[in-house]
KEKE-3310 file (N, C-alpha, C; in steps of 0.2 Angstrom, whole numbers, plus 5000, padded with zeros to 4 digits):
npx = (5595:5578:5568:5552:5546:5536:5532:5527:5521:5519:5513:5511:5514:5517:5516:5510:5506:5514:5526:5525:5524:5537:5545:5541:5545:5559:5562:5558:5567:5579:5592:5591:5579:5562:5547:5531:5514:5504:5495:5479:5478:5476:5467:5470:5468:5480:5493:5499:5505:5493:5490:5491:5491:5480:5485:5491:5492:5499:5503:5516:5522:5537:5550:5566:5584:5592:5600:5591:5596:5602:5591:5584:5593:5592:5578:5578:5587:5579:5568:5575:5579:5566:5564:5562:5564:5570:5563:5555:5547:5534:5529:5524:5527:5536:5538:5537:5544:5542:5548:5538:5537:5549:5551:5550:5557:5562:5568:5578:5586:5596:5588:5582:5568:5559:5545:5537:5537:5525:5515:5503:5495:5491:5479:5480:5491:5488:5476:5480:5490:5483:5475:5483:5490:5483:5484:5496:5507:5507:5514:5508:5495:5484:5486:5474:5465:5470:5468:5454:5451:5454:5446:5442:5433:5439:5450:5451:5449:5456:5450:5452:5466:5472:5469:5477:5490:5491:5491:5502:5512:5511)
npy = (5786:5791:5801:5804:5819:5831:5847:5862:5878:5895:5912:5929:5942:5955:5947:5932:5922:5923:5922:5908:5902:5906:5899:5885:5884:5886:5874:5864:5866:5862:5850:5838:5836:5832:5839:5835:5832:5847:5857:5865:5882:5889:5900:5907:5911:5921:5913:5910:5924:5935:5948:5952:5951:5939:5923:5915:5898:5882:5866:5855:5840:5832:5823:5819:5817:5823:5825:5827:5838:5846:5848:5857:5867:5872:5876:5886:5895:5898:5904:5916:5922:5926:5936:5934:5938:5934:5940:5939:5927:5918:5929:5941:5936:5935:5923:5906:5891:5875:5859:5846:5832:5819:5807:5792:5796:5801:5815:5824:5837:5851:5865:5857:5847:5833:5822:5839:5847:5852:5849:5841:5849:5859:5866:5874:5869:5855:5854:5858:5848:5836:5836:5833:5822:5812:5800:5800:5796:5802:5803:5791:5792:5796:5810:5815:5810:5817:5831:5830:5829:5842:5850:5866:5879:5892:5889:5889:5885:5894:5899:5908:5912:5900:5897:5908:5903:5891:5896:5904:5894:5888)
npz = (4553:4553:4564:4570:4574:4584:4583:4591:4587:4590:4592:4595:4592:4579:4563:4565:4557:4545:4551:4555:4542:4537:4546:4544:4531:4532:4540:4531:4521:4526:4525:4532:4537:4535:4531:4537:4541:4544:4556:4557:4560:4576:4587:4602:4620:4630:4639:4655:4657:4657:4652:4638:4620:4611:4606:4591:4587:4582:4575:4569:4561:4559:4550:4555:4555:4563:4579:4594:4602:4592:4584:4593:4593:4580:4579:4588:4582:4571:4577:4582:4570:4566:4573:4587:4604:4619:4632:4643:4653:4647:4640:4627:4610:4594:4588:4593:4595:4600:4605:4605:4605:4602:4593:4603:4613:4629:4636:4647:4650:4654:4647:4638:4637:4634:4632:4630:4645:4650:4642:4643:4650:4642:4633:4621:4615:4613:4605:4591:4590:4592:4581:4570:4575:4582:4589:4595:4608:4624:4639:4642:4638:4624:4612:4608:4618:4629:4624:4623:4637:4642:4635:4629:4625:4622:4614:4598:4581:4568:4554:4544:4546:4545:4531:4526:4530:4522:4509:4510:4510:4498)
capx = (5588:5574:5564:5547:5546:5531:5533:5522:5522:5515:5516:5506:5517:5518:5512:5512:5505:5520:5532:5524:5526:5544:5548:5540:5549:5566:5563:5558:5573:5585:5593:5590:5572:5556:5541:5525:5508:5504:5488:5476:5480:5471:5467:5470:5470:5487:5494:5505:5504:5487:5489:5494:5486:5479:5490:5490:5496:5499:5508:5519:5526:5543:5555:5573:5590:5596:5599:5586:5599:5603:5585:5583:5598:5589:5572:5580:5590:5573:5565:5579:5578:5560:5563:5561:5568:5568:5564:5551:5544:5527:5528:5523:5533:5534:5538:5540:5544:5543:5549:5533:5539:5555:5550:5548:5562:5561:5574:5578:5593:5595:5586:5578:5564:5554:5540:5537:5535:5518:5511:5497:5491:5490:5474:5482:5496:5485:5471:5483:5494:5479:5472:5488:5493:5478:5486:5503:5507:5510:5513:5503:5488:5485:5485:5467:5462:5472:5464:5447:5450:5455:5442:5442:5430:5443:5454:5447:5452:5455:5449:5456:5473:5474:5470:5483:5496:5491:5492:5509:5516:5510)
capy = (5784:5797:5801:5808:5824:5835:5854:5867:5884:5900:5919:5934:5949:5955:5943:5925:5917:5924:5919:5901:5900:5906:5894:5879:5884:5885:5867:5860:5867:5859:5843:5832:5837:5832:5842:5831:5836:5853:5858:5871:5888:5890:5906:5905:5916:5920:5908:5912:5931:5936:5955:5952:5949:5932:5919:5910:5892:5877:5860:5852:5834:5832:5818:5821:5813:5828:5823:5832:5844:5849:5851:5862:5873:5874:5880:5892:5900:5900:5909:5922:5925:5929:5942:5932:5941:5931:5945:5937:5920:5918:5935:5941:5934:5934:5916:5901:5884:5870:5852:5843:5825:5817:5799:5789:5798:5805:5819:5829:5840:5858:5868:5852:5842:5830:5827:5845:5845:5855:5848:5838:5854:5865:5864:5877:5865:5849:5855:5857:5842:5830:5836:5829:5816:5810:5794:5801:5794:5807:5801:5785:5794:5799:5817:5816:5810:5823:5836:5830:5830:5849:5854:5873:5883:5898:5887:5888:5885:5901:5897:5913:5911:5893:5898:5912:5899:5887:5900:5906:5888:5885)
capz = (4554:4554:4570:4569:4580:4584:4585:4592:4585:4593:4592:4596:4590:4572:4559:4567:4551:4541:4555:4555:4536:4536:4550:4541:4525:4534:4542:4525:4517:4529:4522:4537:4539:4530:4534:4537:4542:4548:4558:4556:4565:4582:4591:4609:4625:4632:4645:4660:4658:4654:4649:4631:4614:4610:4602:4586:4588:4577:4576:4563:4562:4554:4551:4555:4557:4568:4586:4598:4604:4586:4582:4597:4591:4574:4580:4592:4577:4567:4581:4582:4563:4565:4578:4594:4609:4625:4637:4649:4653:4645:4638:4620:4606:4587:4586:4598:4593:4605:4603:4609:4606:4598:4593:4609:4618:4635:4637:4653:4650:4654:4641:4633:4640:4629:4629:4633:4652:4652:4636:4645:4653:4638:4627:4615:4611:4612:4600:4585:4590:4591:4574:4565:4577:4588:4593:4598:4615:4629:4646:4643:4635:4617:4612:4607:4624:4633:4621:4625:4644:4643:4630:4630:4620:4620:4610:4592:4575:4565:4547:4540:4547:4542:4524:4524:4530:4517:4503:4510:4509:4491)
cpx = (5584:5569:5558:5546:5539:5533:5527:5524:5517:5518:5510:5508:5518:5513:5513:5511:5511:5526:5531:5527:5534:5548:5547:5544:5557:5567:5563:5564:5579:5586:5592:5583:5567:5550:5535:5519:5508:5496:5485:5479:5474:5472:5466:5471:5477:5487:5499:5504:5498:5486:5493:5490:5485:5485:5487:5495:5494:5504:5510:5522:5532:5546:5562:5578:5594:5595:5595:5590:5601:5597:5583:5587:5595:5583:5573:5583:5584:5569:5568:5578:5572:5558:5562:5566:5565:5568:5560:5548:5537:5525:5526:5529:5531:5534:5541:5539:5546:5544:5544:5535:5545:5555:5547:5552:5559:5568:5573:5585:5591:5594:5582:5575:5559:5552:5540:5534:5528:5513:5504:5492:5489:5485:5477:5487:5493:5480:5475:5487:5489:5475:5476:5490:5489:5481:5493:5503:5511:5509:5508:5496:5490:5484:5478:5463:5464:5468:5457:5446:5451:5451:5441:5439:5434:5448:5451:5451:5450:5455:5453:5463:5476:5474:5476:5489:5496:5493:5500:5514:5516:5515)
cpy = (5790:5796:5806:5813:5828:5842:5858:5874:5889:5907:5923:5942:5949:5951:5935:5921:5917:5921:5911:5899:5900:5900:5887:5878:5882:5877:5863:5861:5864:5852:5837:5833:5836:5834:5837:5835:5842:5854:5864:5876:5889:5897:5905:5911:5915:5916:5911:5919:5933:5943:5956:5950:5941:5929:5916:5904:5887:5871:5858:5845:5835:5825:5821:5816:5817:5825:5829:5838:5849:5852:5857:5868:5876:5878:5886:5897:5902:5905:5916:5926:5928:5934:5940:5935:5938:5936:5943:5931:5921:5925:5935:5939:5934:5927:5912:5895:5879:5863:5848:5836:5824:5810:5797:5792:5802:5808:5824:5831:5847:5861:5863:5847:5840:5824:5833:5844:5847:5854:5845:5843:5860:5863:5868:5873:5858:5849:5854:5850:5836:5830:5832:5823:5813:5804:5794:5800:5800:5805:5795:5786:5797:5807:5819:5815:5815:5830:5836:5831:5838:5853:5861:5877:5889:5896:5885:5889:5891:5899:5902:5913:5905:5894:5902:5908:5895:5890:5902:5900:5886:5888)
cpz = (4556:4560:4568:4576:4579:4587:4586:4591:4588:4592:4593:4595:4582:4568:4560:4561:4547:4545:4555:4548:4535:4540:4547:4534:4527:4536:4536:4521:4520:4527:4526:4540:4533:4534:4532:4537:4546:4550:4556:4561:4570:4585:4598:4614:4627:4638:4649:4662:4654:4650:4643:4626:4614:4605:4596:4587:4583:4579:4569:4565:4557:4555:4550:4557:4561:4575:4589:4599:4598:4583:4586:4595:4584:4575:4584:4587:4573:4570:4581:4575:4562:4570:4585:4599:4615:4631:4644:4648:4652:4643:4630:4616:4598:4585:4592:4595:4598:4602:4608:4610:4601:4598:4600:4615:4624:4637:4643:4654:4651:4648:4636:4637:4635:4632:4633:4640:4654:4647:4638:4648:4649:4632:4621:4611:4609:4606:4593:4584:4588:4584:4569:4568:4583:4592:4596:4606:4619:4636:4647:4640:4628:4617:4611:4614:4629:4631:4624:4633:4646:4638:4633:4625:4618:4615:4603:4586:4571:4557:4542:4540:4544:4534:4522:4525:4524:4510:4504:4509:4502:4487)
residu = (MET:ALA:ILE:GLU:ALA:ALA:LEU:GLY:LEU:GLY:GLY:ASN:LEU:GLY:ASN:PRO:VAL:ALA:ALA:PHE:ALA:ALA:ALA:LEU:LYS:ALA:LEU:ALA:ALA:HIS:PRO:ARG:ILE:ARG:LEU:GLY:LYS:ILE:SER:SER:VAL:TYR:ARG:THR:PRO:PRO:TRP:GLY:ARG:LEU:ASP:GLN:PRO:GLU:PHE:LEU:ASN:MET:ALA:ALA:LEU:ILE:GLU:THR:SER:LEU:PRO:ALA:VAL:GLU:LEU:LEU:ALA:LEU:VAL:LEU:ASP:ILE:GLU:LYS:ARG:GLN:GLY:ARG:GLU:ARG:LEU:GLU:ARG:TRP:GLY:PRO:ARG:THR:LEU:ASP:ILE:ASP:ILE:LEU:SER:TYR:GLY:ASP:ALA:GLU:ILE:ASP:GLN:PRO:GLY:LEU:GLN:VAL:PRO:HIS:PRO:ARG:LEU:ALA:GLU:ARG:ALA:PHE:ALA:LEU:ALA:PRO:LEU:ALA:GLU:ILE:ALA:PRO:MET:LEU:ALA:ILE:GLY:GLY:GLN:THR:ALA:ALA:LYS:LEU:ARG:ASP:LYS:LEU:ALA:ASP:PRO:THR:VAL:ARG:ARG:ASP:ALA:GLU:ALA:THR:GLU:ARG:LEU:ARG:CYS:ALA:LEU:ASP)
# end
């Protein structure tokens, strides 16, 4: 049985658009994953540690028959193949992939919390997610409502990066 999951992708080192494209292609190539809607790319200020370059962020919906823990292992492997090194929390990165939701599941295990525990506080994750799944329920509210509550003019759609991503996926 397929589960719809929402993923958030971000990066601020190297070429994040190329890393997003490679990650989405790797997900789509997996026999137990079907890539669904993908959001625009958003340019966002750094979060957590502020002395680093701006981030590019996006979201993707997938259908998968992988258990959540196996999906986590897959996205961590994709991150690693794109040069991700986990040196510091909230530090710069080539690619970060978060499981934002996994069906209606609530998971609280070491290393895996779904829905993502800070999703409702992060405009940079909510803006792309609400674009492709506005009615997705997160803690009793929709992604669109949460995005609107956190409306942040520093989180902005990057038309050029979005076009580069679309071209890289064609």
